[in-house]
Steps between C-alpha positions, in 0.01 A plus 500: 500500500772746597710415193204563269432834670862606462497399132179695436631806685834498315326448167267792571793726585677392179194566281429839661863609467497396132187709442650798682821463301294523183341821633847637588611450139246764397675768709701751295876464451746778433703351218657815360670612818706361784201493739322184595124499464238430760468142373845387617440468877164314480640269233803413714289427808240301308766299318655410836158401638434290189829315534461435875133398485564284193781323683276440804218384273722237338644392838155465660362321196785251513449449875129442451562249221755317714251470788229374263739242354603376843127500594555659835236723645574871470567681826206688641507846647617499858259560786433873525640569155158603371462756777846641432421527129169675561663736750782582255262569212274711724799696632622559143161633394482727806849628414411569136187697593656689791839600358362818336353617834771386739797564271766264378754524782260432785288242317789288370665494843178391674418254220833323542468476878146357480602264219789368709258445788273304265800286409550442875833679531545574869849649515464867598827580328371357169160666539660844528827484303378321187211741425712802588790398276274406208302824530819708504635306199182548296489866602859556393463319166162629386480847652859619517667305218229454234286805597180297487231659717331262740170570680545747784166456674267762637448685827727385781673248272583774248678688778707190576585455131608863464772438756660245268419637152 
């Protein structure tokens, strides 16, 4: 069951990335100058996703075929795995809908802490350091290095974001 789910998930990611790559090919290119066009970055990312998801798709397909050939029963989801999955999906949806109001910096930090709690991480050091380091890294790369604006939030959260932006 789990192997089939992984194969379907990897296949879906592969198909979606192929479709998005096709869309990225319609972006304009600057061929007469030394500038790169807006199509370069999405194409590079999507090509990487296509390669990685294709590799996982082949690996999981081979694993599933091997288990069918050896006629062993596929491993079932562990006890509590369904609750963890539902909690992770619910948390992700709450994050997506709240990031524009709460702002990126606060929401991603809280999202990571709650997600680690869902995964049953109990080390206080990990619960604080991992989200803090990842938030600072994403902030440095996207906001300071690439100048990509991320949601700042509104009200009180906008005041917090203004300290860092």
